[in-house]
N, C-alpha and C positions, 0 to 999 in steps of 0.2 A: 433163276433163284428168286424165291419170294422175298418181299420186303421184311417179312417176319424173321426169316433166317439171317438175312443181312443185318437186321437190328441185333439179333443175338450175337452174331460174329463181332459186330462193332462194340457191343457192351463187353464181351469177353476180352477183346483187344485192348480197350481202354483200361479195364481193370488190370490186365497184365502189364500194361505200360506204367500205370500208377504204382503197382506193386514193385516192378523193377526199379522205378525211380526211388521208391522208399528204401529198397534194399541197397541201392547204390549210395544214397545219402547216408544211411546208417553205416555202411562199410567205410565210407570216407570219414565219417565221424570217428569211428574206431581208429582209423589210420592217423587222424590228427591227434586223437587222444594219446595213442602210443608214442607219437612223435613228441608230444608235450611231456610225457613221462620220461623219455630219454633226455629231453632238454632239461628237465628238473634234476636228473641225475648229474648232468654236467654243471648245472648251476650250484648244486650243493657241494660238489667237489671243488669248484672254483672258490666258493665261499669259505670252505674249510681250509683250503690251502692259503687263501689270503689271510685268514685269522691265524693260521700256523706261522706264516711269515711275520706277522705282527708280534706274536708271542716270542718267536725266535729272536727278533730284533731286541725286544725287551730283555730277553734272557742274555743276549750278548752284551747289552749295555750294562747290565748288572753283574757281569762276570767278574770285572775287576774288583768288585766289592765283596765278592764271595771267595771264600777259601774252600775250594771244593773238597780238599782233604779233610777239612774240619766241619763240613756241612753236616747238619743233623739229618742225614738220610739213612733210614733204616731199610735194609733190603732183605727180603726173604730169600729162601733158597731157590725159589722159582721165579725171582724177579729178573733173571737174566733173559735176554731176548736172543733167540736163535732161529734162524730160518735158512734154508738151503737155497742159494741163488739158482741152483740148477732146477728147483721146483718152479721158479718163475719163468723158465724157458727164455725165449727171446722177446717176450711181450714187454716193451719199454714201459707202457702204462702200468702194468702189473708191478714192475720193479719200483716205479715211482710211488705207487700206492703203499707198498710195503715200507719204502723209505719214509713216507709220510707218517705211517704208524709208528715207526721207530722214533722219529723226531717227536711225535706227539707224546708218546709214553715217557720219553726222557724229559721233555720240557714241562710236561704236566706235573712232574714232581715239584717244580718250583713255581710255575705259572699255570694254574689249572685252566681247563677249557671253560669258556664263558658262552653259553648258548645265546644270550642277548647280543653279544658281539657278532656272532655268526648271523643272527637275525638281521642286524643292521646292515651287514655286508650283503646279505642275500637281497634285501630290499633295494639296494643300489644296483645290483646286477639285474634284477627284474625290471627296474626302471629303464636301464640302458637297452634292454631287449624289448622294450615296449610291451611287456606282459603285465596287464592290469588284473591282478587277482590277490585276494587275501591269502596269507600263508602262515604256516607255523613250523618252527624248527623243533624237532623232538629228539630227546636222548632215550634210546630204547635198548632193552635187553634182548638181543637177537634170539636167545633160546626160549625165553618165556613170553616175549613180545610185550613185556611190561614197560609202560612209559615211565622212565625215571625222572625226566624233566621236560618241560615244554615252554617255549618262548611265548606262546599264546594258547589260551584255552579256546576250543571250538566245539560246537555241537552240530550234529547232522549225520545223515546216513553216508555210508561209504561210497554210494553212487554219486554224491555231490562233491567228492574230493578226488584229487589225483595225487597219490603218494609216489615218491621216488623210491628207488631201491635203497636198501640199507647200506650205509657207508660205514664199514667197520673201523673202530678206533683202537682195537687191540687184536692180538692173535688168539686170545682165549675166548673170543666171541662173548664178552661180557657187556660191551657197550657198542652202540652204533648210532649214527646220526641218520635222520630221515627228514626230507622236506615234504610238507603237506601243502598242496595248492587247494585252497578252499573256494568252492563255487567258481571254477575257472571257465564256465561255459560261455561267458562273454568273449573270452579269448579264443575259445574253440569256434564260436560262431563267426568271429572276425576272420579267422583263417579259412572258414568254409564259405565265406560270403559269395565268392564267384561261383562256387559249386551250387550253393543254394539258389542263387539268382538264376543260373542256367537251368536248374531243375524246375524251379517255379515257372519260368518262361515256357519251358518245354511242356510242362503239365498243363499250363493254361492254353497253349496252342493246341494240345491234344484234346482238351475238353471242348474248346471252341470248334475244332474240326469235327468232333463227335456230335456236338449240337447242330452244326451245319449239315452233317450227314443225316441226322434224324429228321431235321426240318425238311431237307430235300426229299427224303423217302416219304415223309408224310405228304408233301406237296405232290410228289409223283403218284402216290396212292390216290390222292384226291383227284388228280388229273385223269387217272385211269377210270375212276368212278364217274367223273364228268363225261369222259369220252364214251363210256358204255351207255350212260343215260342219254347222251346226245344222239348217239347212233340209234338207240331204241326209239327215242322221241321223233327223230327226223324220219325214220322209217315209217312211223305211224302217220306223221304229217304228210308224207308223200303218198302213202297208201290211201289215205282218206279221200282226197280228190279223185284219185285214180279209180277207187271203188265206186264213188258217186258217178263218175263218167261212164264206167262199165254198166252200171244199173240203168242210167239214162239211155245209153245206146241200145241196150237190150230191150228196153221198153219201146224205143222207136222202131224196132224190127217188127213189133206187133202191128198188124194192119189197122186194128181199131184205134190204136193210139196214134199212129202215123196219119190216119185219115181225119183225126180230130185236130183241127187247127189250133185250138187253145191248148190241148195237151201237148201237141207237137212243139209249139212255141215255148211252152214251159220247160219241156225236156231239153230243148236246144239251149235255152237260156241257162238252165242248170249245168249243162255240159260246158258251155262257155265259161261260166263262173268257176267250175272245177278246174278247167284248164288255166284260167287266169290265176287262181289260187296256187296251182302247181307251179306255174311260171314265176309267180312272185316269190315263192319259197326258194326255188332254185336260184333266182336272181339275187336274193338276199344272201344266200350262202356263198355264191360266187363273188358278190360284192365285198363281203367281209374278208374273204380270202385275198382279194386284190388289195384291200386296205392294209392287211398285215404285210403284204409283199411290196407295198408302195406303188402298186400298178393301177390303182383306181383313177379313172379319168371321167369327169362329169361331162355329159353332153348337154351343155347349157343352151337352152332355147327359150323364147317367150312362152310362159305357162299361165293359163287362166285358172286361178285357184277355184273360182266359183264352179266352173264346169268340171274340174277334177274332183272336187268334193261331192258335187251332185251325182256324178257317175258312181262314186263309191257308195253313196247313200242308197241308190237304187239296187246296188249289188247286195248290201247287207240286210236291208229290211225284208227280204224275201225268205228269212229263216223259218224253218218248219218246227224248230225246237223251242224257241223263245219268242215272246212278243216284244218286238223292237220298235222303238220310236226314235227317229233321228231328226232333231230340229236344227236348222241352219239359220245363221244370222249374218248377212252381208251388208256392208255400207253402200256398195254399188253392185250393179249387175255383172261387171267385169273387174276383176282384180288381177292385174298382170304383173308377174315377176319374171326374172331370168333364172332358170334353173333346169335341172334334169327332171323332166316330167315323169319318166318311168320310176326313178328312184324316189321322188317325192310321193308318188302314188303309193308305192310300197310302204313308205314311212307312215302315211296317214292311214293306210289300210291296217297296218300293225296296231296303231293306237285304237282304232275302232274295234278291231278284232279282240284286243285285250279288254276293252270295256264290256264287250258282250260276254267273253269268257268269265270274267270276274264279277258278274252281276247275277242277280237272281232271275226268275222267270220274266219279270217285267223290267225291260231295259230302256232307260231314258238317256239319250246322248244329245248333248247340246254342243254344236260346233259354231264358233263365231270367228269372223275374220275382221280385224280392225286395221285401218290404214293410218300409218304415221308418216312423218316427213320423208324418211329414207328407208323405213322398214315396214314390214307387215307383221301383225301379231295374230296368231291363231291359238284358240283355246279349245281343247277337247275335254269336255266335262261330262261325267257320268254319275249314275247313282249306284255304283258297285259297292263291293264289300269294303273297299278302302285298303290302305297300306299301313302297317304298323310304323310308328314314328321312328323306331330304331332301324327300319329297313328302307326308309325313303331315300337315303343317300346312296344306297347300293343297288337300286333297281336298274340302273343303266350299265352295271358291270356285266361283262360277258359271262354267260352261263348262270347268271343270278336268277334264282327262283324264290319268290316270297312264300314262306311256309305258313300258310293260313288255313290249313286243314281243308282246302278246296282242291279237288283233283281236276286239273284242266290239262288239255293237250298243249304242247309247246316244248321248246328245247332251250329256252333261256338266252336267246340271242336277239330276239325281236327288238327290245328297247335299246340294246346296245347298238344294233344296226341303225335305228332311228337317230340316236344321238350322233353316231359317226357320220351319217349322211347330212344331217342338219349342220353339223360343224364344218363339213366339207363345203357346204354352201356359204360358209361365213356367218352362220346363225348360231342360236343357242336354244336349249330346251331345259325346262325345269318342271317340277311336279310339287303340288300340294295335295295332301290327302288326309282324310279323317275316317277312322274305322267306323263302319256302319253307315256312313254318309255318302262317301264316294271320293273320286279323285279328279284333279284338273291338271292336264298337261298343257303347259304354255310354251309356244314356239315363237321365236323371233327370227324372221328371215329378211335379209336385205332385198330391196326391190331389184337391184342390178348386181 
């Protein structure tokens, strides 16, 4: 399956997860909201009954001072209260509610309902239940929904309040109490804290996983591109010396070429150089593979850097495509260090080859070797096109290719190989470069 379709599936999945999370949070919000509505019903009922008990106590205390038979109570024909207990069934709460209504109707004739008193009691109940919300107690006509009285005035949309159910005060449905919780979302959010925290953590983890997946897919896509380019370039690099070798050997089969000593020697030298280049490329690839697997072992022996560099010089100055000048500067005729001669040869060959590739037709390369107390300093300086300042620090990375609009052969591991081998020898390598002027690669190697 292509990375494109995997990305689509990942995007759809993360959107589905976020939508599901949003739905679950909203559903839980509604659940908490409905629970708060039911709780407000119970709070209003408790507040009303507490107020009713207070008024009943006041009524009993004043009973001795009242002469009920002489009380100025005017009753209408329909003032009698009748209800069938059978209608209440066996619901004890329903019976209590009807009993409360009877008591309220009877007591209200002497001690009327005081909404502010119920407001004060409700405030105490809310505090005991740790519900922090503004509220209002309203006296409402259940039939017309007209607000007859209110303990507090409030403004706001119905979405920002939680109303309790109407609590009837009579059997004719003329009056009812209602508790309005105003802007109770802090209370709702408090009750949803764990749910919200879990949802946020899960969403963040999902987004981070999605980001990691996208970055991984992008990295894999980049690696696939690198792999294809690497295989294409390495095939070309291996084919080039082989093709040169075939041409030289074909020429040697011709009697007039083979009989000409100068031509024969040139063809043989070209063949040897092609084989050397081929062997160096293969050795470099194998060496990097061993480094990654931790299997690279240096075959350290005494190495004469002067002879090594002079041999490389004679190999590269015979180019037929560019005019190459290699100048060498040595402090002594022999500069001996301990190292792997084959790998160091390949390292220096890579540096010279890069100088030739990234230069114009006239190539000038200066190689100097300086002797210090315990180290040797080598400088490979050229007059090439140079390296952009923002690319200097990345030239030693594997598969790194400087995009400077110059098409050259290579597969982006040469300088990485050089850095790896130099560091395996206990040395270091750095580069300074200026566009249009050239580059200088400085190598420090220990003598032993």
